[in-house]
C-alpha positions as CSV (number, residue, x, y, z in Angstrom):
1,X,-5.9,-5.1,7.5
2,X,-4.8,-5.2,3.9
3,X,-6.0,-3.2,0.9
4,X,-5.1,-2.5,-2.7
5,X,-6.1,0.3,-5.1
6,X,-6.0,0.5,-8.9
7,X,-5.0,4.1,-9.8
8,X,-4.7,6.2,-12.9
9,X,-1.0,5.7,-13.0
10,X,-0.4,2.4,-11.1
11,X,-1.2,0.4,-8.0
12,X,-1.1,1.2,-4.3
13,X,-1.1,-1.7,-1.8
14,X,-1.1,-1.2,2.0
15,X,-1.1,-3.2,5.3
16,X,-0.8,-2.9,9.0
17,X,1.7,-5.0,10.9
18,X,-0.3,-6.4,13.8
19,X,-0.7,-10.2,14.0
20,X,-2.9,-11.8,16.6
21,X,-2.3,-15.3,17.8
22,X,-4.9,-16.2,20.4
23,X,-4.4,-13.5,23.1
24,X,-0.9,-12.6,22.0
25,X,-0.1,-9.7,19.6
26,X,3.0,-9.0,17.7
27,X,4.2,-6.7,14.9
28,X,4.9,-8.7,11.7
29,X,5.4,-7.1,8.2
30,X,2.6,-8.3,5.9
31,X,3.6,-6.4,2.8
32,X,6.2,-7.8,0.5
33,X,7.7,-5.5,-2.2
34,X,10.1,-6.8,-4.9
35,X,11.4,-5.1,-8.1
36,X,13.6,-5.9,-11.0
37,X,15.7,-6.4,-13.0
38,X,15.8,-10.2,-13.3
39,X,18.5,-12.3,-14.9
40,X,17.7,-14.0,-18.2
41,X,19.8,-17.1,-18.8
42,X,18.5,-17.2,-22.4
43,X,19.5,-13.7,-23.2
44,X,22.5,-13.7,-20.9
45,X,21.6,-10.3,-19.5
46,X,19.5,-8.5,-16.9
47,X,15.9,-7.8,-18.1
48,X,12.6,-6.4,-16.8
49,X,14.2,-3.4,-15.1
50,X,10.7,-1.9,-14.5
51,X,9.1,-5.1,-13.2
52,X,7.7,-4.7,-9.7
53,X,5.5,-6.8,-7.4
54,X,3.7,-5.8,-4.1
55,X,1.9,-8.5,-2.2
56,X,0.2,-8.7,1.1
57,X,-1.8,-11.4,2.8
58,X,-4.4,-12.0,5.6
59,X,-5.2,-15.2,7.3
60,X,-2.8,-18.1,8.0
61,X,0.6,-16.4,8.2
62,X,2.9,-19.3,7.3
63,X,0.9,-20.2,4.2
64,X,0.8,-16.6,3.1
65,X,4.6,-16.5,3.5
66,X,4.9,-19.6,1.4
67,X,3.0,-18.2,-1.5
68,X,4.8,-14.8,-1.2
69,X,8.2,-16.5,-1.3
70,X,7.2,-18.2,-4.6
71,X,5.6,-15.1,-6.3
72,X,8.8,-13.4,-7.4
73,X,10.3,-16.6,-8.8
74,X,7.1,-17.0,-10.9
75,X,7.8,-13.6,-12.5
76,X,11.3,-14.2,-13.6
77,X,11.6,-14.0,-17.4
78,X,8.1,-12.8,-18.1
79,X,7.7,-10.6,-21.2
80,X,4.7,-8.4,-20.4
81,X,1.8,-7.8,-17.9
82,X,-0.4,-10.6,-19.3
83,X,2.4,-13.2,-19.0
84,X,3.2,-11.8,-15.5
85,X,-0.4,-12.0,-14.3
86,X,-0.8,-15.6,-15.7
87,X,2.4,-16.7,-14.1
88,X,1.5,-15.6,-10.5
89,X,-2.1,-17.0,-10.9
90,X,-0.7,-20.4,-12.0
91,X,1.7,-20.4,-9.1
92,X,-1.1,-19.8,-6.6
93,X,-3.2,-22.6,-8.1
94,X,-0.2,-25.0,-8.1
95,X,0.7,-24.2,-4.5
96,X,-2.9,-24.9,-3.4
97,X,-2.9,-28.1,-5.4
98,X,0.4,-29.2,-3.9
99,X,-0.5,-28.5,-0.2
100,X,-4.1,-29.7,-0.7
101,X,-2.7,-33.2,-1.0
102,X,-0.8,-32.8,2.3
103,X,-3.4,-31.3,4.6
104,X,-6.3,-33.5,5.9
105,X,-9.8,-32.6,4.6
106,X,-11.2,-29.5,6.4
107,X,-7.8,-28.5,7.9
108,X,-6.5,-26.5,5.0
109,X,-5.4,-23.0,6.1
110,X,-7.4,-19.9,5.0
111,X,-5.5,-17.2,3.3
112,X,-6.3,-14.2,1.2
113,X,-3.9,-12.2,-0.9
114,X,-3.9,-8.8,-2.5
115,X,-1.1,-8.1,-5.0
116,X,-0.2,-5.7,-7.8
117,X,2.1,-6.1,-10.7
118,X,3.7,-3.5,-13.0
119,X,5.8,-4.0,-16.1
120,X,6.1,-2.3,-19.5
121,X,4.1,0.8,-18.5
122,X,1.1,-1.3,-17.4
123,X,-0.2,-2.4,-14.0
124,X,-2.9,-4.8,-12.7
125,X,-4.3,-5.4,-9.2
126,X,-5.5,-8.9,-8.1
127,X,-7.2,-10.5,-5.1
128,X,-6.7,-14.2,-4.4
129,X,-9.3,-15.9,-2.2
130,X,-7.8,-19.3,-1.8
131,X,-6.9,-20.6,-5.3
132,X,-9.5,-18.3,-6.9
133,X,-7.8,-15.2,-8.4
134,X,-9.8,-12.2,-9.6
135,X,-8.6,-8.9,-11.1
136,X,-9.8,-5.9,-9.1
137,X,-10.0,-2.1,-9.2
138,X,-10.1,-2.1,-5.4
139,X,-9.7,-4.9,-2.8
140,X,-9.5,-5.3,1.0
141,X,-9.3,-8.2,3.4
142,X,-8.6,-8.8,7.1
143,X,-10.5,-8.0,10.2
144,X,-10.8,-4.3,9.3
145,X,-12.1,-4.8,5.7
146,X,-15.6,-3.6,6.4
147,X,-14.4,-0.3,7.6
148,X,-11.9,-0.1,4.7
149,X,-14.7,-0.7,2.2
150,X,-16.8,2.1,3.7
151,X,-14.0,4.6,3.7
152,X,-12.8,3.7,0.2
153,X,-16.3,4.2,-1.2
154,X,-16.7,7.5,0.7
155,X,-13.4,8.8,-0.6
156,X,-13.9,7.6,-4.2
157,X,-11.0,5.1,-4.1
158,X,-12.9,1.9,-5.0
159,X,-12.8,2.5,-8.7
160,X,-16.5,2.8,-9.2
161,X,-16.4,6.4,-10.3
162,X,-13.0,6.5,-11.9
163,X,-9.5,6.0,-10.6
164,X,-7.5,8.4,-8.3
165,X,-3.8,9.0,-8.8
166,X,-1.3,7.0,-6.9
167,X,-0.5,10.0,-4.6
168,X,-4.2,10.3,-3.8
169,X,-4.5,6.6,-3.0
170,X,-1.4,6.8,-0.8
171,X,-3.3,9.3,1.3
172,X,-6.5,7.1,1.3
173,X,-4.4,4.1,2.3
174,X,-2.8,6.0,5.2
175,X,-6.3,7.2,6.3
176,X,-7.8,3.8,6.1
177,X,-5.0,2.2,8.1
178,X,-5.2,4.9,10.7
179,X,-8.9,4.5,11.2
180,X,-8.7,0.7,11.3
181,X,-6.0,0.8,13.9
182,X,-8.0,3.3,16.0
183,X,-11.4,1.5,15.8
184,X,-10.9,-2.2,14.9
185,X,-9.7,-4.6,17.5
186,X,-6.8,-6.7,16.0
187,X,-5.5,-3.9,13.7
188,X,-2.4,-2.1,14.8
189,X,1.4,-1.6,14.5
190,X,3.0,0.3,11.7
191,X,1.4,1.4,8.4
192,X,3.2,0.0,5.3
193,X,2.3,1.4,1.8
194,X,3.8,0.4,-1.5
195,X,3.3,2.0,-4.9
196,X,3.7,0.4,-8.3
197,X,4.0,3.1,-10.9
198,X,3.7,2.7,-14.7
199,X,6.0,5.6,-15.6
200,X,8.0,6.4,-12.4
201,X,10.0,4.2,-10.0
202,X,8.1,1.8,-7.7
203,X,8.8,1.1,-4.1
204,X,7.8,1.3,-0.4
205,X,6.6,4.8,0.5
206,X,9.0,6.6,2.8
207,X,8.0,5.6,6.4
208,X,8.5,9.3,7.5
209,X,6.0,10.4,4.9
210,X,3.5,7.8,6.1
211,X,4.0,8.9,9.7
212,X,3.5,12.6,9.1
213,X,0.7,12.0,6.6
214,X,-1.1,9.9,9.1
215,X,-0.6,12.6,11.8
216,X,-2.0,15.3,9.5
217,X,-5.0,13.2,8.5
218,X,-5.7,12.4,12.2
219,X,-5.7,16.1,13.1
220,X,-7.5,17.4,9.9
221,X,-10.2,14.8,10.2
222,X,-11.6,16.5,13.2
223,X,-12.0,19.9,11.6
224,X,-13.4,18.5,8.3
225,X,-16.1,16.8,10.4
226,X,-16.9,20.0,12.2
227,X,-17.0,21.8,8.9
228,X,-19.5,19.3,7.6
229,X,-21.8,19.9,10.5
230,X,-21.6,23.6,10.2
231,X,-22.5,23.6,6.5
232,X,-25.5,21.4,7.4
233,X,-26.9,24.2,9.6
234,X,-29.4,25.7,7.2
235,X,-30.3,28.5,9.7
236,X,-26.8,30.0,9.4
237,X,-26.5,33.0,7.1
238,X,-24.2,32.7,4.0
239,X,-21.8,35.3,5.5
240,X,-21.5,33.5,8.8
241,X,-21.0,30.2,7.0
242,X,-18.3,31.7,4.8
243,X,-16.5,32.9,7.9
244,X,-16.7,29.4,9.5
245,X,-15.4,27.8,6.3
246,X,-12.6,30.2,6.0
247,X,-11.6,29.7,9.6
248,X,-11.6,25.9,9.3
249,X,-9.6,26.0,6.1
250,X,-7.1,28.2,7.8
251,X,-6.7,25.7,10.6
252,X,-6.3,22.8,8.2
253,X,-3.7,24.7,6.1
254,X,-1.8,25.5,9.3
255,X,-1.8,21.8,10.3
256,X,-0.7,20.8,6.9
257,X,2.2,23.3,6.7
258,X,3.5,22.1,10.2
259,X,3.5,18.5,9.1
260,X,5.2,19.4,5.8
261,X,7.9,21.3,7.7
262,X,8.4,18.4,10.2
263,X,8.7,15.9,7.3
264,X,11.3,18.1,5.6
265,X,13.3,18.3,8.8
266,X,13.2,14.6,9.4
267,X,14.3,13.8,5.9
268,X,17.2,16.2,6.0
269,X,18.3,14.7,9.3
270,X,18.1,11.2,8.0
271,X,19.9,12.1,4.8
272,X,22.8,13.7,6.7
273,X,23.0,10.9,9.2
274,X,22.7,7.8,7.1
275,X,24.3,9.4,4.0
276,X,27.4,10.2,6.1
277,X,27.4,6.9,7.9
278,X,27.1,4.7,4.8
279,X,29.0,6.9,2.4
280,X,26.2,6.8,-0.1
281,X,26.0,9.1,-3.1
282,X,23.2,11.6,-2.7
283,X,20.1,10.4,-4.4
284,X,17.4,12.6,-5.8
285,X,14.1,11.5,-4.3
286,X,10.5,12.5,-5.2
287,X,7.8,13.5,-2.7
288,X,7.0,9.8,-1.9
289,X,10.6,9.2,-0.9
290,X,11.3,7.1,-4.0
291,X,14.4,7.6,-6.2
292,X,14.0,9.5,-9.4
293,X,16.7,7.5,-11.1
294,X,16.3,4.1,-12.9
295,X,15.0,1.2,-10.8
296,X,17.6,-0.9,-9.0
297,X,17.3,-4.5,-7.7
298,X,15.7,-4.8,-4.3
299,X,14.2,-7.7,-2.5
300,X,12.7,-8.1,0.9
301,X,10.4,-6.6,3.5
302,X,10.4,-3.0,4.7
303,X,12.0,-2.1,8.0
304,X,9.6,-1.1,10.7
């Protein structure tokens, strides 16, 4: 299950971590996040400090990994979002052309990619179906994509009626992954979410936030469903309905405050533990768990 969202202020990309091979299942990170700066031999300095790439794939795992390993190299030295977009698209086409000469006809592996790029205060979202690359405002793939499409449309995250903010799309991504893992066979593992922001730092969303956000959505979803049914009872008086709505909202606010408090406690514990162990300087983080300071080089996959 993978998905991507174009937002008002950037891109959100998400994926579960369950991979199914026959009857065997294992947790494998499917979301690659990489950010600048990159070294320019021509300018003899580090450039593209705000360049970031988030890429996830569904289908033949090894082929997805091969393309992902080439994506960042394709972006080195690009000047703007147009050049960056063209560079990754060309790399994908060249990779398919290269391996198309190796595989026998009809045996070429199937792979779909969803990736976002941000640089120079601009961002773009793409979906690659084989060598065909299309720019998207919303994209999904994998065995859970039908459910994802339904939920994204229901929550206004498919770009058809305007774009949500990155923070809203993080909540939508967590909700979609939660529902897919609950109801779609073959989806499971951890929920990984990356944000590419045009005016703030980009990165992997704090795993603790994802966990507590998912738990809140799981609990609140039940009460919002009950509230919908109650408001559909036209025989109920306005005063009785107001009491029911107020009661449901009170419960939802209580659930939210509890998860916010648990998140705060977990973050403080992690900061004291790992900060003391590693001797790191305290970093000022935003609500997504991303640093408020200037972007720093980072390459690799998120830890489970």
